[in-house]
C-alpha positions in Angstrom: -11.8 -5.7 -7.2 -8.9 -8.1 -8.0 -7.4 -5.7 -10.5 -7.6 -2.9 -8.0 -5.8 -5.0 -5.4 -3.2 -5.9 -7.9 -2.7 -2.3 -8.9 -2.4 -1.1 -5.3 0.1 -3.8 -4.6 2.2 -3.0 -7.6 2.3 0.7 -6.7 3.4 -0.3 -3.2 6.2 -2.5 -4.5 7.4 0.0 -7.0 7.4 2.7 -4.3 9.5 0.5 -1.9 12.0 -0.4 -4.7 12.4 3.3 -5.6 12.8 4.2 -2.0 15.6 1.6 -1.6 17.3 2.9 -4.7 17.1 6.6 -3.8 17.8 6.3 -0.1 19.0 2.9 1.1 19.2 2.0 4.7 22.6 2.0 6.4 24.8 -1.0 5.6 26.7 -2.5 8.5 29.5 -4.4 6.8 32.8 -2.9 5.6 31.8 0.8 5.0 35.1 1.5 3.2 34.3 -0.7 0.1 33.9 1.4 -3.1 30.8 -0.5 -4.1 29.0 -0.7 -0.8 26.0 1.3 -2.0 25.3 -1.2 -4.7 25.7 -4.1 -2.2 23.4 -2.5 0.3 20.7 -1.9 -2.3 21.0 -5.4 -3.7 20.7 -6.9 -0.3 17.5 -5.0 0.6 15.9 -5.8 -2.8 16.7 -9.5 -2.4 15.3 -9.5 1.2 12.1 -7.8 -0.2 11.9 -10.4 -2.9 12.3 -13.2 -0.4 9.5 -11.8 1.7 7.3 -11.8 -1.4 8.2 -15.4 -2.2 7.3 -16.4 1.3 3.9 -14.8 0.8 3.5 -16.8 -2.5 4.4 -20.0 -0.7 1.9 -19.2 2.1 -1.0 -18.0 -0.2 -0.3 -19.9 -3.4 -3.5 -20.9 -5.1 -2.1 -24.2 -6.4 0.7 -26.6 -5.3 2.6 -25.9 -8.5 2.8 -22.2 -7.6 4.2 -23.1 -4.2 6.8 -25.3 -5.8 8.0 -22.6 -8.1 8.1 -20.1 -5.2 10.2 -22.5 -3.2 12.6 -22.9 -6.1 12.8 -19.1 -6.6 13.4 -18.6 -2.9 16.3 -21.0 -3.1 17.9 -19.0 -5.9 17.5 -15.8 -4.0 19.1 -17.3 -0.9 22.1 -18.2 -3.0 22.3 -14.6 -4.2 22.0 -13.4 -0.6 24.9 -15.7 0.3 27.0 -14.3 -2.6 26.3 -10.7 -1.4 27.3 -11.6 2.1 30.5 -13.2 0.9 31.5 -10.1 -1.0 30.5 -7.6 1.7 32.0 -9.5 4.7 35.0 -11.2 3.1 34.1 -14.6 4.6 34.2 -17.3 1.9 32.1 -19.8 3.8 28.9 -18.1 2.8 29.4 -19.5 -0.7 29.6 -23.0 0.8 26.2 -22.4 2.5 24.8 -21.1 -0.8 26.0 -24.2 -2.8 24.5 -26.5 -0.2 21.2 -24.5 -0.2 21.1 -24.7 -4.0 21.5 -28.4 -4.0 18.8 -28.9 -1.4 16.4 -26.5 -3.2 16.9 -28.5 -6.4 16.2 -31.8 -4.7 13.2 -30.3 -3.0 11.7 -29.1 -6.3 12.2 -32.5 -7.9 10.6 -34.3 -5.0 7.6 -32.0 -4.9 7.1 -32.2 -8.6 7.2 -36.0 -8.5 4.7 -36.0 -5.7 2.4 -33.8 -7.8 2.6 -36.2 -10.7 1.5 -39.0 -8.4 4.7 -41.0 -8.8 6.8 -42.5 -6.1 10.3 -41.4 -5.3 11.8 -44.5 -6.8 10.1 -44.1 -10.2 
């Protein structure tokens, strides 16, 4: 039963990614950019990956899985900020991405120390 659920989920995800690649949703930022199709597709794929990471954080079987999912979510948020910087032309999104990356790194370190049973001052 577990393999069947995994197979159905994989077919669903591949179908969504193929649908995004073939026919993306309309993109609301600068429609005159020459690479707007790529940015729109990348934005929707990152949003889909963020939703899947949030699911892994919610349903992770172990605490280590949740820590890895939080770290990956931080990396994807930085990528999302980079796409927004390129598509909107506002450079302050990169500042938000850098702050988010530092906070995600510190969070992953703190959670891994907690799992080892050590204090924060060790």
